C-alpha positions in Angstrom: 64.2 256.4 -5.6 66.7 255.1 -8.2 67.5 251.4 -8.3 71.3 250.9 -7.9 73.2 248.4 -10.1 75.2 245.8 -8.4 78.1 246.5 -10.8 79.4 249.1 -8.3 78.6 247.1 -5.1 81.7 244.9 -5.0 83.3 244.2 -1.6 86.2 246.0 -0.1 87.7 249.4 -0.7 90.5 250.5 -3.1 93.6 252.4 -1.9 92.1 255.5 -3.6 89.0 255.2 -1.4 90.9 254.8 1.8 93.0 257.9 1.0 90.1 259.9 -0.4 91.9 259.9 -3.8 88.8 258.9 -5.7 87.6 262.5 -6.1 90.4 263.8 -8.2 89.8 265.2 -11.7 91.1 262.4 -13.9 93.2 263.4 -17.0 91.4 263.4 -20.3 92.3 260.4 -22.5 93.5 262.7 -25.3 94.9 266.2 -25.7 92.5 269.3 -25.6 92.9 269.8 -29.3 92.6 266.1 -30.3 88.8 266.2 -31.1 89.0 269.2 -33.5 87.4 270.1 -35.8 84.3 268.4 -34.3 84.8 269.7 -30.8 87.1 272.7 -30.4 89.9 273.0 -27.9 88.1 276.0 -26.4 84.9 273.9 -25.9 86.7 271.0 -24.4 88.8 273.2 -22.1 85.7 274.9 -20.6 83.7 271.7 -20.5 86.4 269.6 -18.8 88.1 272.3 -16.7 85.0 274.2 -15.6 81.9 272.1 -15.8 83.3 268.6 -15.0 85.7 270.0 -12.4 82.8 271.9 -10.9 80.8 268.8 -10.3 83.7 267.2 -8.5 84.2 270.4 -6.4 80.6 270.3 -5.3 80.8 266.6 -4.6 83.8 267.1 -2.3 82.0 269.9 -0.5 78.7 268.0 0.0 80.3 264.7 1.0 82.1 266.1 4.0 80.8 265.0 7.4 78.8 262.2 5.8 79.5 258.4 6.1 80.5 258.5 2.4 83.5 260.8 3.0 86.7 259.2 1.7 84.9 256.9 -0.6 85.3 256.7 -4.4 83.1 258.7 -6.7 81.3 255.5 -7.7 80.5 254.6 -4.1 79.4 258.1 -3.3 77.0 258.1 -6.2 75.5 254.7 -5.3 75.4 255.4 -1.6 73.6 258.8 -2.1 71.0 257.6 -4.6 68.1 258.3 -2.2 65.8 261.2 -1.5 67.7 262.4 1.6 71.0 262.9 -0.4 69.7 264.1 -3.7 72.1 267.1 -4.0 75.1 264.9 -3.3 73.8 262.3 -5.8 73.3 264.8 -8.5 76.8 266.2 -8.3 78.5 262.8 -8.0 76.4 261.2 -10.8 77.1 264.1 -13.2 80.8 263.8 -12.5 80.6 260.1 -13.3 78.6 260.8 -16.5 81.4 263.1 -17.7 84.1 260.5 -17.0 82.0 258.1 -19.1 81.5 260.7 -21.9 85.2 261.4 -22.3 85.9 257.7 -22.8 83.0 257.4 -25.2 84.9 259.6 -27.6 88.2 259.0 -29.4 90.2 260.6 -32.3 89.7 259.2 -34.8 86.5 257.3 -34.1 83.0 257.0 -35.3 82.0 255.4 -38.5 81.1 251.7 -38.8 81.1 249.8 -35.5 83.4 246.9 -35.1 83.4 243.8 -32.9 80.5 242.3 -30.9 78.6 245.6 -30.7 78.4 245.7 -34.5 76.5 242.4 -34.5 74.1 243.7 -31.9 73.5 246.9 -33.8 72.8 244.8 -37.0 70.3 242.7 -35.0 68.5 245.6 -33.4 68.6 248.3 -36.1 69.1 246.3 -39.3 72.0 248.5 -40.5 74.5 251.0 -39.1 72.8 253.9 -41.0 69.5 253.1 -39.3 71.2 253.2 -35.9 72.8 256.5 -36.8 69.4 258.0 -37.8 67.7 256.9 -34.6 70.5 258.1 -32.3 70.8 261.4 -34.1 67.0 261.9 -34.1 66.5 261.0 -30.4 69.5 263.1 -29.2 69.4 265.9 -31.7 65.7 266.7 -31.5 65.4 266.3 -27.7 63.8 269.5 -26.2 65.8 269.6 -23.0 69.4 268.8 -22.1 70.7 265.6 -20.6 72.4 262.6 -21.9 71.9 260.1 -24.9 73.0 256.6 -24.1 73.5 253.4 -26.0 72.7 250.7 -23.5 72.3 246.9 -23.2 68.8 246.0 -21.9 68.0 242.4 -21.3 70.4 241.3 -24.0 69.3 243.9 -26.6 70.6 247.3 -27.6 68.5 250.4 -26.9 69.0 254.1 -27.4 67.7 256.2 -24.4 67.9 259.7 -23.1 68.1 260.7 -19.5 67.6 264.1 -17.7 69.8 265.7 -15.1 71.6 263.0 -13.0 69.3 260.2 -14.0 71.4 257.4 -15.3 71.4 253.8 -16.5 74.5 253.3 -14.4 72.2 252.9 -11.4 69.8 250.4 -12.9 69.9 247.0 -14.5 70.8 248.6 -17.8 74.4 248.4 -19.0 75.7 251.6 -20.5 78.0 251.2 -23.5 78.3 254.8 -24.8 77.0 258.3 -23.9 76.8 261.7 -25.6 76.4 264.8 -23.5 73.4 266.9 -24.6 73.9 269.9 -22.3 74.5 273.2 -24.1 78.0 273.6 -22.6 79.1 270.5 -24.6 78.5 272.0 -28.0 77.1 275.6 -28.0 80.4 277.4 -28.6 81.0 275.2 -31.7 77.4 274.6 -33.0 75.2 277.2 -31.3 71.7 275.9 -31.4 72.5 273.1 -33.9 72.6 270.2 -31.5 71.7 267.8 -34.2 74.8 268.7 -36.2 76.9 268.1 -33.0 75.5 264.7 -32.4 75.9 263.7 -36.1 79.5 264.8 -36.0 80.3 262.7 -32.9 78.5 259.6 -34.3 80.3 260.0 -37.7 83.8 260.9 -36.4 84.4 260.5 -32.7 82.3 257.7 -31.1 84.6 255.2 -29.4 83.5 251.7 -30.5 86.4 250.1 -28.7 85.1 251.5 -25.4 81.6 250.2 -26.2 83.0 246.7 -26.9 85.0 246.8 -23.7 81.9 247.6 -21.7 80.0 244.8 -23.5 82.8 242.4 -22.9 82.9 243.3 -19.2 79.2 242.5 -18.9 79.8 239.1 -20.6 82.6 238.3 -18.3 80.4 239.1 -15.3 77.7 236.8 -16.6 79.8 233.8 -17.5 82.4 234.3 -14.7 85.3 233.5 -17.1 87.6 236.2 -18.5 87.2 236.9 -22.2 89.6 238.8 -24.5 87.9 241.5 -26.5 88.1 239.5 -29.7 86.3 236.6 -28.1 83.2 238.5 -27.1 81.6 238.0 -30.5 81.8 234.2 -30.1 80.3 234.6 -26.7 77.0 236.1 -28.0 74.5 233.3 -27.9 72.1 233.6 -30.8 73.7 237.0 -31.6 71.9 238.4 -28.6 73.0 238.2 -25.0 70.9 235.7 -23.0 69.7 236.8 -19.6 
């Protein structure tokens, strides 16, 4: 059984949950052509309009006549993370992963990190190029599909890979960024060259602002005082987040 993070266990329901509006395919944060030449319009259209939408369609079908019907996607995922609801969990978690993946990319992005996450990368990996080498190696050389994540683990950064619907979102880890490693994310553009796909995203599309916002949100939750994004660097005790 997967441990469920308390980040999605806040009290009360949103209007979207009460109306069942939490299972709508959310618009992409950029145009279909915006990630070219690194991800083609064709790839993005199929990935978003077929694969991502398909996970939501399956979630809607499986959640009917359950106690989770009408809840948000996040609550469906956390509420179904048990052996008796594995099919529902798999579809809901994969849909959530895709939402997170779209936000992990931006045009233009990539390159040297900025903000608080840059300091944590320097602490953990020594230099940005070492981080890139490790991320590309882990994600690019992985035998199976899945997801490659940059996560916060006990105040330190880690690069991890997960299979299927397994996810740091349902553990004590804090996801900052993710790259989709399934073939439908890259095969039309890169064929079997997954390593080139990962390298292109790290160099040109990774959304460091999104990583910093996730890091800042975690800091806010721990110190229970709202921080602006530019204040998060000053809130890093000893350049690592204390637990």
